[in-house]
C-alpha positions in Angstrom: 6.8 61.9 49.5 7.4 62.5 46.1 4.4 61.3 43.9 6.6 59.2 41.7 8.5 57.3 45.2 4.6 57.2 45.8 4.1 55.9 42.2 6.0 53.2 42.9 5.9 52.0 46.1 2.3 51.9 45.2 3.2 49.6 42.4 5.4 47.5 44.2 3.1 46.1 46.7 0.0 46.0 44.0 2.5 43.5 42.9 3.3 42.0 46.3 -0.7 41.2 46.6 -0.9 39.9 43.9 1.9 37.3 44.0 0.7 37.0 48.1 -2.9 36.0 46.0 -1.0 33.5 43.7 0.9 32.0 46.4 -2.5 31.4 48.4 -5.3 30.7 45.9 -3.8 26.5 45.6 -4.3 27.0 49.3 -7.4 27.9 50.3 -9.5 25.8 50.0 -10.8 23.3 47.1 -14.0 23.6 45.6 -17.3 22.7 47.1 -17.9 20.4 43.5 -15.7 18.0 41.2 -15.9 19.3 37.5 -16.6 15.8 35.2 -18.8 15.9 32.4 -21.3 12.4 30.8 -18.8 9.9 28.4 -20.4 7.0 26.4 -18.3 4.4 24.6 -20.1 3.4 21.0 -20.7 -0.2 20.3 -20.3 -0.9 16.6 -21.9 -3.6 14.3 -20.3 -4.8 11.1 -21.0 -7.8 9.3 -18.0 -10.7 8.7 -18.7 -10.6 5.2 -18.8 -7.9 2.4 -22.1 -7.3 0.7 -25.7 -4.9 0.2 -27.9 -4.4 3.4 -30.9 -6.1 2.8 -33.0 -4.0 5.2 -32.1 -1.6 7.6 -34.4 -2.2 10.7 -33.8 0.8 13.1 -32.7 4.6 12.1 -30.5 7.2 13.6 -31.9 8.0 17.2 -34.3 5.0 18.1 -34.1 3.2 21.4 -33.7 -1.1 21.0 -33.9 -2.9 23.6 -31.8 -6.5 24.0 -32.2 -9.1 21.3 -33.5 -6.4 18.6 -32.9 -7.1 15.0 -30.6 -4.5 13.8 -30.0 -5.0 9.8 -29.6 -7.7 7.2 -27.4 -8.3 4.9 -27.0 -10.1 2.1 -26.9 -13.7 3.2 -27.5 -15.5 0.3 -23.6 -16.5 0.1 -23.1 -18.0 3.8 -26.7 -18.8 3.7 -25.0 -21.1 0.6 -22.2 -22.1 3.0 -24.1 -23.6 5.7 -26.8 -25.5 3.3 -23.3 -27.0 1.9 -22.4 -27.5 5.5 -25.7 -29.3 6.4 -25.1 -32.0 3.9 -22.0 -32.7 4.8 -23.5 -33.8 8.4 -25.8 -36.0 6.6 -23.4 -37.6 4.6 -21.4 -38.5 7.5 -24.5 -39.6 9.7 -25.2 -41.9 7.2 -21.4 -43.4 6.9 -21.5 -43.7 10.6 -24.8 -45.5 10.4 -23.4 -48.0 7.4 -20.5 -48.7 8.9 -22.4 -49.8 12.3 -24.5 -52.2 9.5 -23.3 -55.7 7.8 -23.9 -56.2 4.6 -27.2 -56.1 2.1 -29.5 -58.5 1.9 -29.1 -59.6 -1.6 -25.5 -60.2 -0.7 -26.1 -62.0 2.6 -27.9 -64.4 0.3 -25.2 -65.5 -1.6 -23.3 -66.1 1.7 -26.1 -68.6 2.6 -26.3 -70.3 -0.9 -22.7 -70.8 -0.4 -23.4 -72.1 3.5 -26.1 -73.8 1.9 -23.8 -75.3 -0.9 -20.5 -76.3 1.7 -23.4 -78.4 3.3 -24.2 -80.2 0.3 -21.1 -81.6 0.2 -20.9 -82.4 3.5 -23.5 -84.1 3.4 -23.0 -86.0 0.2 -18.9 -87.6 2.3 -20.9 -88.8 4.7 -23.0 -90.7 2.2 -20.2 -91.9 0.6 -18.0 -92.5 3.9 -20.8 -94.6 5.2 -21.0 -97.3 2.4 -16.7 -97.1 2.4 -16.3 -97.9 6.4 -18.6 -101.4 5.9 -16.5 -102.2 2.5 -13.7 -101.7 3.7 -14.5 -103.5 7.1 -15.5 -106.8 4.8 -11.9 -106.4 2.9 -13.9 -105.9 -0.3 -12.4 -102.1 -0.8 -8.4 -101.6 0.3 -8.3 -99.4 3.2 -6.7 -96.5 1.5 -10.3 -95.8 0.0 -11.4 -95.2 3.3 -8.8 -93.2 3.6 -9.8 -91.4 1.1 -13.1 -91.2 1.7 -12.4 -89.6 5.5 -10.3 -87.1 4.3 -13.5 -85.6 1.7 -15.4 -85.6 4.6 -12.9 -84.0 6.6 -12.7 -81.0 4.1 -16.1 -80.7 3.1 -16.7 -80.0 7.1 -13.9 -78.0 6.9 -15.3 -75.7 3.9 -18.5 -75.7 6.2 -17.3 -73.9 8.6 -15.5 -71.5 7.0 -18.9 -71.1 4.7 -20.9 -69.9 8.0 -17.8 -67.8 9.6 -17.9 -66.0 6.1 -21.2 -65.4 6.6 -21.3 -63.9 10.0 -18.3 -62.2 9.0 -20.8 -60.2 6.5 -23.7 -59.3 8.8 -21.3 -57.4 11.3 -20.7 -53.8 10.7 -17.1 -52.2 9.9 -13.9 -52.6 12.4 -14.7 -50.5 16.2 -11.5 -48.2 14.6 -13.5 -47.8 11.8 -16.6 -47.0 13.9 -14.8 -44.3 15.7 -13.5 -42.9 12.6 -16.7 -42.3 11.3 -17.9 -41.1 14.7 -15.3 -38.3 14.6 -16.0 -37.3 10.6 -19.8 -36.5 12.2 -18.5 -34.5 15.3 -16.1 -32.7 12.6 -19.3 -31.6 10.2 -20.9 -30.7 13.2 -18.7 -28.5 13.8 -18.0 -26.5 10.7 -22.3 -26.3 10.4 -22.4 -24.7 13.6 -20.1 -21.9 12.6 -21.2 -21.7 9.6 -24.6 -20.9 11.8 -22.9 -18.5 13.4 -21.2 -16.8 10.7 -25.2 -16.5 9.1 -26.4 -15.2 12.4 -23.6 -12.5 12.6 -25.2 -10.7 9.1 -28.4 -10.7 11.1 -27.1 -9.1 14.3 -29.5 -8.9 17.5 -29.1 -6.0 20.0 -26.6 -7.1 22.7 -28.8 -5.1 25.2 -31.2 -1.9 25.9 -29.2 0.9 24.0 -29.5 4.3 21.5 -29.0 4.1 17.9 -26.2 6.3 18.0 -25.5 6.5 14.3 -26.6 4.6 10.7 -23.7 5.2 8.2 -25.2 2.2 5.4 -28.7 2.3 4.6 -31.2 -0.3 2.7 -29.4 -1.1 -1.1 -26.1 0.2 0.4 -22.7 -2.2 -0.1 -20.3 -2.6 2.7 -17.4 -4.2 3.1 -16.7 -7.1 5.1 -16.1 -5.8 9.0 -16.8 -2.6 8.4 -19.4 -1.1 11.1 -22.9 -0.6 9.7 -24.4 1.5 12.2 -23.3 2.4 16.2 -25.2 1.8 19.1 -25.1 3.9 22.9 -25.4 0.4 25.5 -27.1 1.9 28.7 -24.4 0.7 30.5 -22.1 2.0 28.6 -22.7 5.6 30.2 -20.3 7.0 32.1 -19.4 9.7 34.8 -16.3 10.9 33.7 -14.7 13.3 36.5 -11.5 14.4 38.1 -10.0 14.0 42.1 -7.4 15.6 43.5 -4.5 14.0 44.2 -4.9 14.6 47.5 -8.2 13.2 48.1 -7.5 10.1 45.4 -7.2 8.1 48.4 -10.7 8.8 49.3 -12.5 6.8 46.7 -12.3 3.1 45.7 -13.5 0.8 43.5 -17.0 1.0 44.7 -17.9 3.6 45.8 -21.1 5.5 45.5 -20.6 9.7 45.1 -23.2 11.7 44.5 -23.8 14.6 41.3 -25.8 16.6 39.7 -26.7 18.4 36.4 -28.3 21.2 34.3 -32.3 20.1 33.8 -31.7 16.2 35.7 -33.9 14.6 38.0 -32.3 15.5 41.4 -30.6 13.2 43.9 -28.2 11.2 40.9 -25.7 8.3 41.8 -23.1 6.9 40.2 -20.6 3.5 40.8 -17.1 4.5 40.8 -15.7 1.1 38.5 -12.2 2.9 37.5 -9.5 5.0 38.8 -7.2 6.1 36.6 -3.6 4.7 38.1 -2.0 7.8 36.5 -2.6 11.4 37.4 -3.6 14.3 34.7 -0.6 16.2 35.0 1.9 18.3 32.5 5.6 18.2 32.9 7.9 19.3 35.0 8.1 16.0 36.5 9.4 17.2 40.1 6.4 17.0 42.2 6.3 19.9 44.5 4.1 21.3 47.1 2.4 23.7 44.6 2.7 20.9 42.0 0.7 17.8 43.8 -2.0 21.2 44.0 -2.4 20.8 40.8 -2.6 17.1 39.8 -6.0 15.1 39.3 -7.0 11.4 38.8 -9.6 10.4 36.5 -13.1 8.3 37.9 -15.2 6.8 36.1 -18.6 6.0 37.6 -22.2 4.0 36.4 -24.6 6.8 36.6 -28.6 5.1 38.3 -29.6 7.5 35.1 -29.7 7.5 31.5 -27.9 10.7 30.8 -26.4 12.1 27.2 -22.9 11.8 26.4 -21.4 15.3 26.8 -23.7 16.5 29.3 -21.1 18.2 32.0 -21.9 17.3 35.7 -21.0 18.3 39.6 -19.6 15.9 41.6 -20.0 16.1 45.3 -16.7 14.7 46.9 -16.6 11.8 49.3 -16.2 12.7 52.6 -17.3 16.0 52.6 -20.1 18.6 53.4 -23.0 18.7 51.3 
């Protein structure tokens, strides 16, 4: 056989072997481990109002515990609003208490004097009636004189009753509807005070949980705009292991499943609990899911690790249902 033919045959055989290898590689079995990495979700801490950073109590890289104060933004503006709300609460409570009281003692004394005057008039009218009655019976006075005396006595008695009613009404508080309205104003002012206290606390926030200070964007003395992040925390419970599972094995993974993984320089026997399985595959079109295409489809899975790791670390996850 001529050398040229031998060369052509050899090239054809090599090409055929290469094509067969490429076709067979996806079917030779999957990798014994799944590749992944550690991902962190920062928590950005900000102030609801613009102001100067009075105190920066942590620095980048610090570990903070739950409830530890992080920074303080100038509180004078919100402190004034809180003091105003507190004063409004005091005023509303005073008005509600006043609505339950009667008039002042000096004012009640006026009504007592009116009652005494009406009673004195009644005594005079009664005495006049006692004098006139026997004289009319003896015929000295006309019967009309007795009628006048009786009418004067009845009018004086009515004045006494009216004065006493006025005295009783003055001792009472406001009407029930007015009292309820005053109580509602107290509740409204109290809610405003609670909101003012909450906003004042927001300018000096505390760490919501154990975390590491990932980044500090402002230092003491710098001006920060409202709702602009002043620092970023990386909470321990927001660090996750993210890895990708082939389409053929994704049904094995459930929320709550525990996987084992390893990373360079990490302690042995690390594990993580699955918290999220992506409903969509990481796949590039074309969308025709042939057998070859499905072999390249993977699904993102997130799991909370049993140890604290650094975001960006590559990890090797032991697939579920496979021998180690």
